[in-house]
C-alpha positions as CSV (number, residue, x, y, z in Angstrom):
1,X,0.1,0.0,-0.1
2,X,3.0,2.4,0.6
3,X,4.4,1.5,-2.7
4,X,1.0,2.7,-4.3
5,X,1.1,5.9,-2.2
6,X,4.6,6.5,-3.5
7,X,3.4,5.9,-7.3
8,X,0.8,8.4,-6.7
9,X,2.9,11.2,-5.2
10,X,5.4,10.6,-8.2
11,X,2.7,11.2,-10.8
12,X,1.3,14.3,-8.6
13,X,4.5,15.7,-8.7
14,X,5.1,15.3,-12.4
15,X,1.9,17.0,-12.9
16,X,2.7,19.9,-10.3
17,X,5.9,20.7,-11.8
18,X,5.1,20.7,-15.3
19,X,1.6,22.4,-14.9
20,X,2.3,24.9,-12.3
21,X,5.9,25.7,-12.3
22,X,6.4,25.1,-15.9
23,X,9.6,22.8,-15.2
24,X,10.6,20.9,-18.2
25,X,8.8,17.4,-18.6
26,X,12.2,16.1,-19.2
27,X,13.5,17.1,-15.8
28,X,10.3,16.0,-14.3
29,X,10.3,12.6,-15.6
30,X,14.2,12.1,-14.9
31,X,13.7,13.4,-11.2
32,X,10.6,11.2,-10.6
33,X,12.7,8.1,-11.9
34,X,15.6,8.9,-9.5
35,X,13.5,9.8,-6.6
36,X,11.1,6.8,-7.2
37,X,14.3,4.6,-7.3
38,X,15.3,5.5,-3.8
39,X,11.5,5.6,-2.5
40,X,10.8,2.1,-3.8
41,X,14.0,1.1,-2.1
42,X,16.1,0.0,-5.3
43,X,19.8,-1.1,-4.6
44,X,21.8,1.9,-4.7
45,X,24.3,0.4,-6.9
46,X,21.5,-0.5,-9.5
47,X,19.9,2.9,-9.7
48,X,22.0,4.6,-12.3
49,X,22.3,1.5,-14.3
50,X,18.6,1.1,-14.4
51,X,18.0,4.7,-15.5
52,X,20.9,5.1,-17.9
53,X,20.4,1.7,-19.5
54,X,16.6,2.2,-20.2
55,X,17.3,5.7,-21.5
56,X,19.9,4.9,-23.7
57,X,18.2,1.6,-25.2
58,X,14.9,3.6,-25.8
59,X,16.7,6.5,-27.8
60,X,18.7,3.6,-29.7
61,X,15.6,1.8,-30.7
62,X,13.1,4.7,-31.3
63,X,15.4,7.9,-31.8
64,X,16.3,7.8,-35.5
65,X,12.5,7.0,-36.1
66,X,11.3,9.9,-34.3
67,X,14.0,12.1,-35.8
68,X,13.4,11.2,-39.5
69,X,9.7,11.4,-39.2
70,X,10.1,14.7,-37.8
71,X,12.4,15.5,-40.8
72,X,9.8,14.6,-43.3
73,X,7.0,16.7,-41.5
74,X,9.2,20.0,-41.3
75,X,10.0,19.5,-45.1
76,X,6.3,18.9,-46.0
77,X,5.6,21.9,-43.8
78,X,8.2,24.4,-45.2
79,X,8.0,23.3,-48.8
80,X,4.1,24.2,-49.4
81,X,3.5,20.4,-49.5
82,X,0.6,20.6,-46.8
83,X,-1.0,23.3,-48.8
84,X,-0.8,21.5,-51.9
85,X,-2.2,18.5,-50.3
86,X,-5.1,20.5,-49.0
87,X,-5.7,22.0,-52.6
88,X,-5.7,18.5,-54.2
89,X,-8.2,17.3,-51.7
90,X,-10.4,20.3,-52.2
91,X,-10.6,19.6,-56.0
92,X,-11.8,16.2,-55.2
93,X,-14.2,16.9,-52.3
94,X,-15.2,20.5,-53.3
95,X,-16.5,23.2,-50.9
96,X,-19.8,22.0,-50.8
97,X,-19.3,20.4,-47.5
98,X,-16.7,22.6,-45.7
99,X,-16.7,21.1,-42.5
100,X,-16.0,17.6,-44.1
101,X,-13.4,18.8,-46.3
102,X,-11.5,20.4,-43.3
103,X,-11.7,17.4,-41.1
104,X,-10.1,15.1,-43.9
105,X,-7.6,17.6,-44.8
106,X,-6.5,17.7,-41.0
107,X,-6.7,14.1,-40.8
108,X,-4.2,13.4,-43.5
109,X,-1.7,16.4,-42.9
110,X,-1.3,15.7,-39.2
111,X,0.1,12.2,-40.0
112,X,3.7,13.5,-40.4
113,X,3.0,17.2,-39.3
114,X,2.4,18.2,-35.6
115,X,-1.1,19.3,-35.1
116,X,-0.3,22.8,-33.6
117,X,1.8,23.5,-36.9
118,X,-0.8,21.8,-39.3
119,X,-3.3,24.3,-37.7
120,X,-1.0,27.2,-38.3
121,X,-0.4,26.3,-41.9
122,X,-4.1,25.4,-42.8
123,X,-5.7,28.4,-40.7
124,X,-5.9,30.7,-43.9
125,X,-7.4,27.9,-46.1
126,X,-9.9,27.4,-43.4
127,X,-10.8,31.1,-43.3
128,X,-11.1,31.3,-47.1
129,X,-13.4,28.1,-47.3
130,X,-15.5,29.7,-44.4
131,X,-15.9,32.9,-46.2
132,X,-16.8,31.1,-49.2
133,X,-19.4,28.7,-47.9
134,X,-21.0,31.2,-45.2
135,X,-20.8,28.3,-42.6
136,X,-19.9,29.3,-39.1
137,X,-16.0,29.9,-38.5
138,X,-16.5,27.9,-35.2
139,X,-17.6,24.7,-37.3
140,X,-14.8,24.9,-39.5
141,X,-12.3,25.5,-36.6
142,X,-13.6,22.5,-34.8
143,X,-13.5,20.2,-37.8
144,X,-10.0,21.1,-38.7
145,X,-9.0,20.8,-35.3
146,X,-10.4,17.4,-34.4
147,X,-9.1,16.2,-37.7
148,X,-5.7,17.1,-36.9
149,X,-5.9,15.7,-33.4
150,X,-7.0,12.3,-34.3
151,X,-3.9,11.2,-36.3
152,X,-1.6,13.2,-34.1
153,X,-2.3,11.1,-31.0
154,X,-2.8,7.6,-32.8
155,X,-0.9,7.2,-36.1
156,X,3.0,6.9,-36.4
157,X,5.3,8.3,-37.5
158,X,4.1,11.2,-35.1
159,X,6.3,11.0,-32.1
160,X,3.9,10.3,-29.5
161,X,2.5,6.9,-30.8
162,X,6.1,5.9,-31.8
163,X,7.2,6.6,-28.1
164,X,4.4,4.5,-26.7
165,X,5.1,1.7,-29.1
166,X,8.8,1.7,-28.0
167,X,7.8,2.0,-24.2
168,X,5.5,-1.1,-24.8
169,X,7.8,-3.1,-26.7
170,X,5.7,-3.2,-30.0
171,X,8.1,-1.2,-32.4
172,X,8.5,-4.2,-34.5
173,X,4.9,-4.2,-35.3
174,X,4.2,-0.6,-36.2
175,X,2.4,-1.8,-39.4
176,X,-0.5,-3.3,-37.2
177,X,-0.4,0.1,-35.3
178,X,-0.8,2.1,-38.5
179,X,-3.6,-0.5,-39.9
180,X,-5.7,-0.4,-36.8
181,X,-4.9,3.3,-35.8
182,X,-6.1,4.6,-39.2
183,X,-9.8,3.4,-39.1
184,X,-9.9,4.0,-35.1
185,X,-8.6,7.7,-35.6
186,X,-11.0,8.1,-38.4
187,X,-14.0,7.3,-35.9
188,X,-12.5,10.0,-33.7
189,X,-12.3,12.3,-36.3
190,X,-16.0,11.5,-37.5
191,X,-17.0,12.2,-33.9
192,X,-15.3,15.7,-34.1
193,X,-17.0,16.4,-37.6
194,X,-20.5,15.6,-36.2
195,X,-19.9,17.8,-33.3
196,X,-18.6,20.5,-35.8
197,X,-21.7,20.2,-38.1
198,X,-24.0,20.7,-35.0
199,X,-22.0,24.2,-34.7
200,X,-22.5,25.4,-38.2
201,X,-25.1,27.6,-37.6
202,X,-23.7,28.8,-34.3
203,X,-22.7,32.5,-34.3
204,X,-20.1,34.1,-31.8
205,X,-18.4,37.3,-31.5
206,X,-15.0,37.1,-32.6
207,X,-11.9,38.6,-31.1
208,X,-11.0,41.9,-33.0
209,X,-8.6,41.5,-36.0
210,X,-6.5,44.0,-34.4
211,X,-6.1,42.4,-31.1
212,X,-2.4,41.2,-30.4
213,X,-3.8,37.8,-29.3
214,X,-4.9,37.3,-33.0
215,X,-1.5,35.7,-34.1
216,X,-2.2,36.3,-37.9
217,X,-4.3,38.1,-40.4
218,X,-2.5,36.8,-43.3
219,X,-5.0,35.7,-46.2
220,X,-5.1,32.2,-47.9
221,X,-4.0,34.1,-51.2
222,X,-0.9,35.7,-49.5
223,X,0.1,32.5,-47.8
224,X,0.1,30.6,-51.0
225,X,1.9,33.0,-52.8
226,X,4.8,33.1,-50.1
227,X,5.4,29.3,-51.2
228,X,5.9,30.3,-54.6
229,X,5.3,27.5,-57.0
230,X,3.4,24.8,-54.9
231,X,4.6,21.1,-55.5
232,X,3.0,18.7,-57.5
233,X,0.1,16.9,-55.5
234,X,1.6,13.4,-56.0
235,X,4.9,14.4,-54.9
236,X,3.3,16.2,-52.0
237,X,1.5,13.1,-50.7
238,X,4.3,10.5,-51.6
239,X,6.7,11.2,-48.6
240,X,3.7,10.1,-46.5
241,X,2.2,7.2,-48.1
242,X,5.4,5.5,-49.0
243,X,7.0,4.9,-45.6
244,X,3.4,3.8,-44.2
245,X,3.0,1.4,-47.3
246,X,6.6,0.1,-46.7
247,X,6.1,-0.3,-42.8
248,X,2.5,-2.0,-43.4
249,X,4.2,-4.5,-46.0
250,X,7.0,-5.1,-43.7
251,X,4.5,-6.2,-40.9
252,X,2.4,-8.5,-43.4
253,X,5.7,-10.1,-44.5
254,X,6.6,-10.9,-40.9
255,X,3.1,-12.5,-40.1
256,X,3.5,-16.1,-38.6
257,X,1.9,-17.4,-42.1
258,X,4.8,-15.8,-43.9
259,X,2.5,-14.7,-46.9
260,X,5.5,-13.4,-48.7
261,X,7.5,-16.7,-48.4
262,X,11.0,-16.8,-46.4
263,X,13.3,-16.2,-49.4
264,X,14.7,-13.2,-50.9
265,X,11.3,-11.4,-51.3
266,X,10.8,-11.7,-47.7
267,X,14.2,-10.2,-46.9
268,X,13.8,-7.2,-49.1
269,X,10.4,-6.5,-47.9
270,X,11.3,-6.9,-44.3
271,X,14.3,-4.7,-44.7
272,X,12.4,-2.0,-46.3
273,X,9.8,-2.1,-44.0
274,X,11.8,-1.6,-40.9
275,X,10.6,1.8,-39.7
276,X,14.2,3.6,-39.8
277,X,14.8,2.4,-43.4
278,X,11.2,3.3,-44.6
279,X,11.2,6.9,-43.0
280,X,14.8,7.4,-44.5
281,X,13.4,6.5,-47.9
282,X,10.3,8.9,-47.1
283,X,13.0,11.6,-46.3
284,X,14.8,11.2,-49.6
285,X,11.5,11.3,-51.5
286,X,10.6,14.5,-49.6
287,X,13.9,16.1,-51.1
288,X,12.1,16.1,-54.4
289,X,9.8,18.7,-53.1
290,X,12.5,21.3,-52.9
291,X,13.1,23.4,-56.0
292,X,14.5,26.5,-57.2
293,X,18.0,28.0,-56.3
294,X,19.6,27.3,-53.0
295,X,17.5,24.1,-52.5
296,X,20.5,22.5,-50.7
297,X,20.9,25.3,-48.3
298,X,16.9,25.3,-47.6
299,X,17.3,21.4,-47.0
300,X,20.2,21.7,-44.7
301,X,18.3,24.6,-42.7
302,X,15.0,22.6,-42.5
303,X,17.2,19.5,-41.1
304,X,18.6,21.6,-38.5
305,X,14.9,22.7,-37.5
306,X,14.0,19.1,-37.4
307,X,16.9,18.5,-35.1
308,X,15.7,21.4,-32.8
309,X,12.0,20.2,-32.7
310,X,12.8,16.4,-32.2
311,X,15.3,17.1,-29.6
312,X,12.9,17.6,-26.6
313,X,10.7,14.9,-27.7
314,X,13.5,12.5,-27.7
315,X,14.6,13.7,-24.4
316,X,11.1,13.2,-22.8
317,X,10.9,9.8,-24.4
318,X,14.1,8.6,-23.0
319,X,13.2,10.0,-19.5
320,X,9.7,8.5,-19.5
321,X,11.4,5.1,-20.4
322,X,13.9,5.6,-17.3
323,X,10.7,6.2,-15.3
324,X,9.1,3.1,-16.4
325,X,12.1,1.2,-16.0
326,X,12.3,2.2,-12.2
327,X,8.6,1.1,-11.8
328,X,9.4,-2.2,-13.6
329,X,12.4,-2.9,-11.1
330,X,10.2,-1.9,-8.0
331,X,7.8,-4.0,-5.9
332,X,4.9,-1.8,-7.3
333,X,4.5,-4.0,-10.1
334,X,3.6,-7.1,-8.4
335,X,1.4,-5.0,-6.1
336,X,-0.5,-3.6,-8.9
337,X,-0.7,-7.0,-10.8
338,X,-2.0,-8.7,-7.6
339,X,-4.9,-6.1,-7.4
340,X,-5.7,-5.2,-11.2
341,X,-5.8,-8.8,-12.5
342,X,-9.3,-9.6,-11.2
343,X,-10.9,-6.2,-11.9
344,X,-11.3,-6.7,-15.7
345,X,-10.4,-3.0,-16.4
346,X,-8.2,-3.9,-19.4
347,X,-8.0,-1.1,-22.0
348,X,-9.6,1.5,-19.6
349,X,-6.5,1.6,-17.6
350,X,-4.4,3.1,-20.2
351,X,-7.2,5.4,-21.4
352,X,-8.0,6.8,-18.1
353,X,-4.4,7.2,-16.8
354,X,-3.5,9.0,-20.2
355,X,-6.7,11.2,-19.9
356,X,-6.0,12.3,-16.4
357,X,-2.4,13.1,-17.1
358,X,-3.5,15.1,-20.3
359,X,-6.1,17.1,-18.4
360,X,-3.8,18.0,-15.7
361,X,-0.8,18.9,-17.5
362,X,-1.7,19.9,-21.1
363,X,0.8,18.0,-23.4
364,X,-0.7,15.1,-25.4
365,X,3.0,13.8,-26.0
366,X,4.1,14.1,-22.3
367,X,0.7,12.1,-21.3
368,X,1.3,9.5,-23.8
369,X,5.2,9.0,-22.9
370,X,4.4,9.0,-19.2
371,X,1.3,6.5,-19.4
372,X,3.2,4.1,-21.6
373,X,6.2,4.1,-19.2
374,X,3.9,3.3,-16.3
375,X,1.8,0.7,-18.3
376,X,4.7,-1.2,-19.6
377,X,5.2,-3.4,-16.3
378,X,1.4,-3.8,-16.2
379,X,0.5,-5.3,-19.4
380,X,0.6,-9.0,-18.4
381,X,-1.6,-8.2,-15.3
382,X,-4.1,-6.3,-17.6
383,X,-4.1,-9.2,-20.3
384,X,-2.6,-7.0,-22.7
385,X,0.8,-8.6,-23.1
386,X,0.0,-9.8,-26.8
387,X,0.9,-8.1,-29.7
388,X,-2.7,-7.0,-30.4
389,X,-3.1,-6.0,-26.9
390,X,-0.1,-3.7,-26.9
391,X,-1.3,-2.1,-30.1
392,X,-4.6,-1.6,-28.7
393,X,-2.8,0.0,-25.7
394,X,-1.0,2.5,-27.9
395,X,-4.2,3.5,-29.2
396,X,-6.1,3.7,-25.9
397,X,-3.3,6.0,-24.5
398,X,-3.6,7.9,-27.7
399,X,-7.2,8.5,-27.2
400,X,-6.7,9.3,-23.6
401,X,-4.3,12.0,-24.5
402,X,-7.2,13.9,-26.3
403,X,-9.1,14.2,-23.5
404,X,-9.3,17.2,-22.5
405,X,-7.6,20.2,-24.4
406,X,-8.1,23.4,-22.2
407,X,-6.1,26.4,-21.1
408,X,-3.0,24.4,-20.1
409,X,-2.6,23.0,-23.8
410,X,-0.8,25.0,-26.1
411,X,-2.9,23.6,-29.0
412,X,-6.0,25.0,-27.3
413,X,-4.4,28.4,-27.7
414,X,-3.2,27.8,-31.2
415,X,-6.7,27.1,-32.4
416,X,-8.7,29.6,-30.2
417,X,-6.5,32.5,-31.2
418,X,-6.0,31.7,-34.9
419,X,-9.7,31.2,-35.3
420,X,-10.3,34.4,-32.9
421,X,-12.5,32.6,-30.6
422,X,-13.0,34.0,-27.1
423,X,-11.8,31.9,-24.3
424,X,-15.2,31.3,-22.7
425,X,-16.7,30.1,-26.2
426,X,-13.7,28.0,-26.7
427,X,-14.0,26.2,-23.5
428,X,-17.8,25.5,-24.4
429,X,-16.7,24.3,-27.8
430,X,-13.2,23.3,-28.4
431,X,-12.7,21.6,-25.1
432,X,-16.0,19.7,-25.5
433,X,-15.1,18.6,-29.0
434,X,-11.8,17.0,-27.7
435,X,-13.7,15.2,-24.9
436,X,-16.2,13.9,-27.6
437,X,-13.5,12.9,-29.8
438,X,-11.3,11.2,-27.3
439,X,-14.3,9.0,-26.0
440,X,-15.4,8.0,-29.5
441,X,-11.8,7.0,-30.2
442,X,-11.7,4.8,-27.2
443,X,-15.3,3.2,-28.1
444,X,-13.7,2.2,-31.4
445,X,-10.8,0.6,-29.6
446,X,-13.3,-1.1,-27.5
447,X,-15.0,-2.6,-30.4
448,X,-11.7,-3.4,-32.2
449,X,-10.8,-5.4,-29.0
450,X,-13.5,-7.6,-29.5
451,X,-12.2,-8.8,-33.0
452,X,-8.4,-8.7,-31.9
453,X,-8.2,-9.9,-28.2
């Protein structure tokens, strides 16, 4: 019982120092790992080894995948490929159903691009469609926000799901996470779309355009022109679809039935489907998006930016793994195993823990990393230690990490301020939308579990 109290105090400490005092999540998780090691009475000569080994192993296994995935996302963002993808989808979908169009655009763009960046990039397009169709800006904002959020928390190569896959030991089966995550996240996005449609006629008094809080007043035409000539639509989609297809093909090749045999074809597909190799190939295909004079200089600049963006995520992922390793080495694992086995909570545990951490401290990525680190030693007692159980656990954590976005979440402010939505209105709409989306995603996961577990 004392060990459970220690665990609760450690989690509360992580939330307190990150949410109230704005301490780096990396330092909070690393501090919790070291303090927890002493509190759980681990042998002093094993503490440093436990922390550093788990930190190093995790970055060795998943670090390059996160880094290359981030590189692809930054190039797509800076080259205008995200705008090119959006325009290609509009040509197919039209603007007759603006909420649906924005939701689908967000759903696809956020697979490689962070949801915050995706909203900044696509906001001018959203405003243009809103004016053209006469639908409420509140509706298109919610549709774009929830579309971006769905894949951001559930579909690799977004860093959060990648880190969770590593912490739970399922990185060799990313293809299954993608294959299940795409339809599950689609259900979550549809739930957000339905709520957005409910808001289609809802009026609100926007923040004044001259407000300092209104981050940008750039029109869509000005944004589009700032990128110069946009990339070809096929080339824009290719760096996303190619690595996803390779990873899925690699997972299929490794199925116990060996559908591709065990010879040269298997070796080639399995190698190309390795996440690091697939993303390296995707990165090289993204280079085709760079045109004109000085493209190598721009490429180098974007690579440096990718390293800057991914560094905090890598550190948080490693620190989360260290915290999880301390928990795994402590007696708390046996205590929780004995008491959780008979409760039948299953996938509700990762969902609820992630939702609590997300709501308390704001960052979806921190919630995903922290929850997966804590959950790893408990998979067996929850009946989730099969490959399918671990995949569903990753998705349940992602669904929980949507619930709920409010004032302590940077994404809440990006959406509300770019869309000029007053804070009170944002609480009643944006926050509610993320709660609906997360719960719908978890419902889809529970349905999937009937067939997979």
